[in-house]
matplotlib code that plots the C-alpha trace (Angstrom):
import matplotlib.pyplot as plt

x = [-0.1, 1.4, 0.2, 1.5, 1.2, 2.8, 4.6, 3.5, 4.9, 8.6, 9.0, 7.2, 8.6, 12.1, 11.6, 9.9, 12.9, 15.4, 13.7, 13.4, 16.9, 17.8, 15.7, 15.2, 11.4, 8.7, 6.6, 4.3, 1.5, 1.9, 2.1, -1.2, -2.7, -1.6, -3.3, -6.7, -7.1, -4.9, -6.7, -6.0, -2.4, -1.9, -3.4, -1.3, 2.1, 1.6, -0.4, 0.1, 3.7, 4.8, 3.0, 4.3, 7.9, 8.5, 10.2, 10.7, 12.1, 11.6, 14.9, 15.8, 15.9, 12.5, 11.3, 12.7, 11.3, 7.6, 7.6, 8.6, 6.3, 3.5, 4.4, 4.7, 1.3, 0.0, 2.7, 5.3, 7.2, 8.3, 6.9, 8.7, 11.8, 11.8, 11.1, 14.3, 16.3, 15.3, 16.1, 19.5, 20.3, 19.4, 22.0, 19.8, 22.0, 21.6, 21.0, 18.3, 16.7, 17.2, 15.5, 12.4, 12.1, 12.2, 10.2, 13.1, 12.3, 15.2, 17.7, 16.4, 17.4, 14.4, 13.6, 13.1, 11.4, 8.9, 8.4, 7.8, 5.3, 3.5, 3.2, 2.2, -0.6, -1.7, -2.1, -3.7, -6.3, -5.6, -7.2, -5.3, -2.3, -2.4, 0.1, 2.7, 1.7, 2.7, 6.0, 6.7, 5.8, 8.2, 11.0, 10.7, 8.4, 5.1, 6.1, 7.8, 4.4, 3.1, 6.0, 5.3, 1.5, 2.6, 5.1, 2.5, -0.1, 2.2, 3.0, -0.4, -1.6, 1.5, 0.4, -3.2, -3.1, -1.1, -3.1, -6.4, -4.8, -3.7, 0.3, 0.7, 0.6, 4.0, 5.9, 9.5, 12.6, 13.6, 17.2, 19.2, 22.9, 23.0, 21.3, 17.9, 15.5, 12.3, 9.5, 6.2, 4.3, 6.6, 6.5, 3.0, 3.0, 5.8, 4.4, 1.0]
y = [0.0, 3.4, 6.3, 9.7, 9.0, 12.1, 12.4, 11.1, 12.4, 13.3, 10.4, 7.7, 8.7, 8.6, 5.3, 3.7, 5.3, 3.7, 0.1, 0.6, 1.1, -1.5, -4.4, -3.1, -3.2, -0.7, 0.2, 2.4, 0.5, 1.8, 5.4, 4.6, 3.8, 6.8, 8.8, 7.0, 6.3, 7.1, 4.9, 1.9, 3.1, 3.2, -0.4, -1.8, -0.1, 0.3, -3.0, -5.8, -4.8, -4.9, -8.0, -9.8, -8.8, -9.9, -13.2, -14.4, -17.9, -19.5, -20.0, -17.8, -20.5, -22.0, -18.5, -18.0, -21.5, -20.8, -17.4, -18.4, -21.2, -18.9, -15.9, -18.3, -19.6, -15.9, -14.3, -14.8, -11.7, -8.8, -10.1, -13.3, -11.4, -9.3, -12.5, -14.0, -10.8, -10.5, -14.1, -13.7, -10.7, -12.5, -15.3, -18.1, -19.8, -19.5, -23.5, -23.5, -20.2, -21.8, -24.9, -23.3, -21.3, -23.8, -26.3, -29.0, -30.4, -33.1, -30.4, -29.2, -30.4, -32.7, -30.0, -27.5, -30.1, -30.4, -26.6, -26.4, -29.3, -27.7, -24.4, -26.0, -27.7, -24.5, -22.2, -24.8, -25.1, -29.0, -29.6, -32.8, -30.8, -31.5, -34.2, -32.0, -29.1, -31.5, -32.2, -28.6, -27.8, -30.9, -29.6, -26.0, -25.4, -23.9, -20.1, -20.9, -22.0, -18.5, -16.7, -19.3, -18.4, -14.7, -15.2, -17.6, -15.0, -12.2, -14.5, -14.2, -10.7, -8.8, -10.2, -9.8, -6.1, -5.5, -7.3, -5.7, -2.3, -2.9, -3.0, -6.7, -7.6, -9.1, -12.4, -12.7, -14.8, -14.8, -14.2, -15.8, -15.3, -13.8, -16.8, -16.6, -19.3, -19.8, -19.3, -19.0, -20.7, -23.7, -23.6, -24.1, -27.1, -29.1, -30.5, -31.2]
z = [-0.1, -0.9, 1.0, 2.1, 5.8, 7.2, 10.4, 13.9, 17.4, 17.3, 19.9, 18.2, 14.6, 15.9, 17.5, 14.5, 12.1, 14.4, 14.1, 10.6, 10.0, 12.6, 10.8, 7.2, 7.8, 7.4, 10.1, 7.7, 9.1, 12.7, 11.2, 9.9, 13.0, 14.3, 11.8, 11.6, 15.4, 18.4, 20.6, 18.4, 17.8, 21.6, 22.3, 19.8, 20.6, 24.5, 24.8, 22.3, 21.3, 25.1, 25.4, 22.3, 22.6, 26.4, 27.2, 30.6, 30.5, 27.1, 25.8, 22.4, 19.8, 21.0, 20.9, 17.4, 16.2, 17.6, 16.3, 12.7, 12.4, 13.5, 11.4, 8.5, 9.0, 8.4, 6.2, 3.4, 3.6, 5.8, 9.0, 8.6, 7.8, 10.7, 13.0, 11.8, 12.0, 15.7, 16.6, 14.7, 16.8, 19.9, 19.1, 17.5, 15.1, 11.4, 10.9, 13.4, 11.4, 8.1, 9.3, 10.8, 7.8, 5.3, 7.5, 7.8, 10.9, 10.4, 10.8, 14.2, 17.4, 18.9, 21.6, 18.7, 16.5, 19.5, 19.4, 15.9, 15.7, 18.7, 17.3, 13.9, 15.9, 17.7, 14.5, 12.7, 15.6, 16.4, 19.3, 20.1, 20.7, 24.5, 24.6, 22.8, 25.4, 28.0, 26.6, 26.2, 29.9, 30.8, 28.6, 29.4, 32.3, 32.5, 32.4, 28.9, 27.7, 28.7, 26.7, 23.8, 23.9, 23.4, 20.5, 18.7, 19.0, 17.7, 14.9, 13.8, 14.7, 13.1, 9.5, 10.1, 11.0, 8.1, 5.6, 7.2, 7.1, 3.5, 4.4, 3.8, 0.2, -0.8, -0.4, -0.5, 0.0, 3.7, 4.1, 6.8, 7.4, 3.6, 2.1, 0.4, 1.9, 0.2, 2.8, 0.8, 3.4, 3.7, 7.4, 7.5, 5.1, 6.4, 9.6, 7.9]

ax = plt.figure().add_subplot(projection="3d")
ax.plot(x, y, z, "-o")
ax.set_aspect("equal")
plt.show()
């Protein structure tokens, strides 16, 4: 969507530009929210974004896999790329990121393959995921399940919000460690 959105508050604009530069990602949809509904902007930036970015105890690699699988289910473009970029910045290995993006469960350690399968079940409304949920709790603990729930929800919300507002209309190859990985919804298909 191409629009002349105009400036927002000085602080918000400075923050968005800093994140855009850091992650090579457009936050025009957030600017759009500012202009059409300040209450929606506040709910999103001070409510949901805060909820979605917190990670108390879930390890970074498990958080990355859950986030990538969830995002791939809803997106094949920039939302997936920023999820990968944030995970790489947190120290998640390129091999884990590539395997999660491409849906190669055999390349993931057993614990991360479990996270992948569980997240896939959640985003596909598989109500028989209870056994996997118990395995996740045994492996990472109940607090980690709360972290994972936030990551999985975020993976669905951002692409949905962008598409609703007219800003999520492109697919692209995801880059992991300077290598393109074809992520056109592969993550959502792989565990099926």
